[in-house]
C-alpha positions as CSV (number, residue, x, y, z in Angstrom):
1,M,79.6,152.0,137.8
2,T,81.0,153.7,134.7
3,S,83.2,150.7,134.0
4,L,80.3,148.3,134.3
5,T,78.2,150.4,132.0
6,T,81.0,150.6,129.5
7,T,81.5,146.8,129.6
8,E,77.8,146.2,129.1
9,G,77.7,148.7,126.2
10,S,80.7,147.0,124.6
11,F,79.1,143.5,125.1
12,G,75.9,144.8,123.5
13,E,77.7,146.3,120.6
14,S,79.6,143.0,120.0
15,M,76.3,141.1,120.1
16,R,74.9,143.5,117.5
17,G,78.0,142.9,115.4
18,A,77.5,139.1,115.8
19,V,73.9,139.4,114.6
20,F,75.0,141.5,111.6
21,M,77.7,139.0,110.7
22,T,75.3,136.1,111.0
23,L,72.8,137.9,108.7
24,S,75.7,138.6,106.3
25,M,76.5,134.9,106.2
26,I,72.8,134.0,105.6
27,G,72.8,136.5,102.7
28,F,75.9,135.0,101.1
29,S,74.8,131.4,101.5
30,C,71.3,132.2,100.1
31,N,73.0,134.0,97.2
32,D,75.0,130.8,96.4
33,A,72.0,128.6,96.7
34,M,69.9,130.8,94.4
35,F,72.7,131.0,91.8
36,K,73.1,127.2,91.8
37,L,69.5,126.9,90.6
38,L,70.8,128.2,87.3
39,A,73.1,125.2,86.8
40,G,72.4,123.5,83.5
41,K,69.8,126.2,82.6
42,V,71.8,129.4,82.2
43,P,75.5,129.5,81.2
44,L,77.8,130.7,84.0
45,F,79.0,133.9,82.3
46,Q,75.5,134.9,81.2
47,G,74.2,134.4,84.8
48,M,77.1,136.3,86.3
49,F,76.6,139.2,83.8
50,L,72.9,139.5,84.4
51,R,73.3,139.4,88.2
52,G,76.1,141.9,87.9
53,L,73.9,144.4,86.0
54,I,71.4,144.3,88.9
55,I,74.1,144.8,91.6
56,C,75.8,147.6,89.6
57,A,72.5,149.4,89.3
58,V,71.8,149.2,93.1
59,L,75.4,150.0,94.2
60,G,75.8,152.7,91.6
61,T,72.6,154.5,92.8
62,L,73.7,154.3,96.4
63,A,77.2,155.6,95.6
64,A,75.8,158.5,93.6
65,M,73.4,159.4,96.4
66,R,76.3,159.5,98.9
67,G,78.5,161.5,96.5
68,E,81.1,158.8,96.6
69,L,81.5,158.6,92.8
70,K,83.6,161.8,92.9
71,T,86.2,160.3,95.3
72,P,89.7,160.8,93.8
73,I,91.6,157.6,93.3
74,S,95.4,157.6,92.9
75,P,97.2,155.7,90.1
76,R,98.5,153.3,92.7
77,D,95.0,152.6,94.1
78,R,93.7,152.1,90.5
79,R,96.3,149.4,90.0
80,L,95.4,147.7,93.3
81,L,91.7,147.9,92.5
82,G,92.5,146.4,89.1
83,L,94.2,143.5,90.8
84,R,91.3,143.2,93.2
85,S,88.9,143.0,90.3
86,I,90.9,140.2,88.7
87,G,90.9,138.3,92.0
88,E,87.2,138.7,92.4
89,L,86.5,137.8,88.8
90,F,88.4,134.5,88.8
91,A,87.4,133.7,92.4
92,G,83.7,134.0,91.3
93,I,84.2,131.9,88.2
94,C,86.0,129.1,90.1
95,F,83.7,129.1,93.1
96,L,80.4,129.2,91.1
97,T,81.7,126.5,88.7
98,A,82.5,124.4,91.8
99,I,79.1,124.8,93.4
100,F,77.5,123.9,90.0
101,H,79.2,120.5,90.2
102,T,79.7,119.8,93.9
103,S,78.0,120.0,97.2
104,L,77.2,123.5,98.4
105,A,78.4,122.7,101.9
106,N,81.7,121.1,100.8
107,T,82.6,124.1,98.6
108,T,81.6,126.6,101.3
109,A,83.7,124.7,103.9
110,I,86.8,124.9,101.7
111,L,86.4,128.6,101.4
112,Q,86.5,129.0,105.2
113,S,90.2,128.4,104.9
114,I,90.6,131.9,103.5
115,P,91.5,133.6,106.8
116,L,94.3,131.0,107.3
117,V,95.7,131.4,103.8
118,M,95.4,135.1,104.2
119,T,97.5,135.0,107.3
120,L,100.1,132.9,105.5
121,A,100.2,135.3,102.5
122,A,100.4,138.3,104.7
123,A,103.4,136.8,106.5
124,F,105.3,136.0,103.4
125,L,104.3,138.9,101.2
126,L,103.8,141.7,103.7
127,G,106.2,140.7,106.4
128,E,103.6,140.5,109.1
129,P,104.7,138.5,112.2
130,V,103.2,135.1,112.6
131,G,104.3,132.7,115.4
132,W,104.8,129.0,115.3
133,R,101.4,128.3,116.9
134,R,99.6,130.1,114.1
135,Y,101.7,128.3,111.5
136,L,100.7,125.1,113.0
137,A,97.0,126.1,113.0
138,I,97.4,127.0,109.3
139,F,98.9,123.6,108.6
140,V,96.1,121.8,110.4
141,G,93.5,123.9,108.7
142,L,94.9,123.0,105.3
143,V,94.9,119.4,106.3
144,G,91.1,119.9,106.8
145,V,90.8,121.1,103.2
146,L,92.6,118.0,102.0
147,I,90.2,115.8,104.1
148,I,87.2,117.4,102.4
149,I,88.7,117.1,98.9
150,R,90.2,113.6,99.4
151,P,92.4,113.6,96.3
152,G,93.0,110.1,94.9
153,S,90.0,108.6,96.7
154,E,86.8,107.2,95.1
155,G,84.8,110.2,96.4
156,F,87.2,112.7,94.8
157,N,85.5,115.3,92.7
158,S,88.0,117.3,90.5
159,F,85.7,120.3,90.6
160,S,86.5,120.7,94.3
161,L,90.0,121.8,93.2
162,L,88.3,124.9,91.7
163,A,87.2,125.9,95.3
164,V,90.9,125.7,96.3
165,V,91.8,127.9,93.3
166,A,89.1,130.3,94.4
167,V,90.7,130.6,97.8
168,A,93.9,131.7,96.1
169,F,92.1,134.4,94.1
170,V,90.1,135.6,97.1
171,T,93.5,135.9,98.9
172,L,94.7,138.1,96.1
173,R,91.6,140.2,96.3
174,D,91.9,140.7,100.1
175,L,95.6,141.5,100.0
176,T,95.1,144.2,97.5
177,T,92.1,145.5,99.6
178,R,94.5,145.7,102.6
179,L,97.1,147.6,100.6
180,A,94.6,150.1,99.1
181,S,94.2,153.5,100.7
182,P,91.6,153.5,103.5
183,N,90.1,156.8,102.3
184,I,88.3,155.0,99.4
185,P,84.8,154.3,100.6
186,A,83.9,150.6,100.9
187,L,80.8,151.0,98.7
188,L,82.9,152.5,95.9
189,V,85.4,149.7,96.2
190,S,82.6,147.2,95.8
191,L,81.1,149.1,92.9
192,I,84.4,149.3,91.0
193,T,85.0,145.6,91.5
194,V,81.4,144.5,90.6
195,S,81.5,146.8,87.5
196,S,84.7,145.3,86.3
197,V,83.5,141.7,86.9
198,T,80.2,142.5,85.1
199,A,82.0,144.0,82.1
200,C,84.4,141.0,81.8
201,T,81.7,138.4,82.1
202,G,79.6,140.4,79.6
203,I,82.6,140.2,77.1
204,F,83.0,136.5,77.9
205,S,79.3,135.8,77.3
206,L,79.7,137.1,73.7
207,F,81.5,133.9,72.9
208,I,78.9,131.5,74.2
209,D,75.4,130.6,73.2
210,W,72.9,132.5,75.5
211,A,70.1,130.5,76.9
212,P,66.5,131.8,77.1
213,V,65.8,133.2,80.6
214,G,62.4,132.3,81.8
215,P,60.5,133.6,84.9
216,R,62.1,131.1,87.2
217,E,65.6,131.9,86.0
218,W,65.0,135.6,86.4
219,M,63.7,135.0,89.9
220,A,66.8,133.1,90.8
221,I,69.1,135.8,89.3
222,C,67.2,138.6,91.1
223,A,67.1,136.7,94.4
224,S,70.8,135.9,94.1
225,A,71.6,139.6,93.5
226,T,69.4,140.7,96.4
227,F,70.9,138.3,98.9
228,L,74.5,139.2,97.7
229,I,73.8,142.9,98.3
230,L,72.3,142.1,101.7
231,G,75.4,140.0,102.5
232,F,77.7,143.0,101.6
233,H,75.5,145.4,103.6
234,F,75.4,143.4,106.8
235,G,79.0,142.4,106.4
236,V,80.2,146.0,106.4
237,H,78.0,146.8,109.5
238,A,79.3,143.8,111.3
239,M,82.9,145.0,110.9
240,R,82.0,148.4,112.3
241,V,80.2,147.3,115.4
242,G,81.7,145.7,118.5
243,E,85.0,143.9,118.9
244,I,86.3,142.2,115.7
245,S,87.7,139.3,117.7
246,V,84.1,138.6,119.0
247,V,82.3,139.3,115.8
248,A,84.6,137.7,113.2
249,P,84.1,134.0,114.4
250,F,80.4,134.3,113.5
251,R,81.5,134.2,109.8
252,Y,81.7,130.4,110.3
253,S,77.9,130.3,110.7
254,I,77.8,130.2,106.9
255,L,78.6,126.5,107.1
256,I,75.3,125.9,109.0
257,W,73.3,127.9,106.4
258,A,75.0,126.3,103.4
259,T,74.4,122.8,104.8
260,L,70.8,123.5,105.5
261,L,70.2,125.1,102.1
262,G,72.1,122.3,100.3
263,W,70.0,119.7,102.1
264,G,66.7,121.5,101.8
265,I,66.9,122.6,98.2
266,Y,69.2,120.1,96.6
267,G,69.0,117.1,98.9
268,E,72.7,117.2,99.6
269,T,73.8,115.4,102.8
270,P,77.3,116.2,104.2
271,D,79.5,113.1,104.6
272,I,81.7,112.4,107.5
273,W,84.8,113.7,105.6
274,M,83.2,117.1,105.1
275,V,82.2,117.3,108.8
276,V,85.7,116.3,110.0
277,G,87.5,118.6,107.5
278,G,85.1,121.5,108.2
279,A,85.6,121.1,111.9
280,L,89.4,121.3,111.6
281,I,89.1,124.4,109.4
282,V,86.7,126.1,111.8
283,A,88.7,125.1,114.9
284,T,92.0,126.5,113.5
285,G,90.2,129.6,112.3
286,L,88.8,130.3,115.7
287,Y,92.2,129.7,117.2
288,S,93.7,132.3,114.9
289,F,91.0,134.8,115.9
290,H,92.0,134.0,119.6
291,R,95.6,134.6,118.9
292,E,94.7,137.9,117.2
293,R,92.8,138.9,120.3
294,L,95.8,138.1,122.5
295,R,98.1,140.2,120.2
296,A,95.7,143.1,120.4
297,R,95.9,143.0,124.2
298,H,99.7,143.0,124.2
299,P,100.7,145.3,121.4
300,M,104.1,145.9,122.9
301,T,105.0,142.2,122.7
302,T,103.9,141.6,119.2
303,P,103.0,144.2,116.5
304,P,99.4,143.7,115.5
305,V,98.5,142.5,112.1
306,A,96.8,145.2,109.9
307,T,93.1,144.9,109.9
308,M,91.4,144.4,106.5
309,Q,89.3,147.3,105.4
310,H,86.6,145.5,103.6
311,R,85.9,142.0,102.5
312,I,83.8,142.0,99.4
């Protein structure tokens, strides 16, 4: 009876985590859709700077209320957080530039290869064990990325390559997050990163001509900031509730929301190449989650890969 109750409780927690992860993905996709409304109206650096000011104000207030601003940070962690901020900065620049000029669904689909690239990077840079099956999954997933981009074809859009570059910078961000001390609160990590990105984009914006920001643009910026914060919030809760192997696959639900938002707001219709490539990426990603679950069940056979502390 106790075992049955425990199993039901674990299932219920995992379902809560799945709901939180889905809400997180809705937040992130809505953030992207709202920010894309600024394309051609507000320069990228100006938009990122104004959105960053709002996010910094919210996260800074929360961190102060929790007393997390007084958390000591070692010189090593400062360097890692500096690298994390660099990864976040250029990932944001590349990704947002890409969605300004390409389909929201296509760019989002390319970014779903991040777990595969992260696994590859952890294997080569951190020495984490990866078997041949997962290497094969990574290869197939990267083929899916090439199918979406279609280099050399008539449908090729050079801005899609920026999404690939964004994947590399997100990998840098996540690797440094993994290496940082776990005693640094996730909220403080996010605040430091967002503050650094906001400061840099503020400096970059000094060298461009600012555009007037009307009520519609302000609404888009505020909505983007709000959805991004909600994405962060629910994402943290998702990783703290239920089994990660059950919760994590729901991150791919972002493809559904990005496709619906791209179609509903911008009239973007995914082509067959995006569907095929996205399916390969999702399938190989789910397989990787499955292998991680098997590794967790048999820790004596294969050492488990370190779990990331925090995504964003």
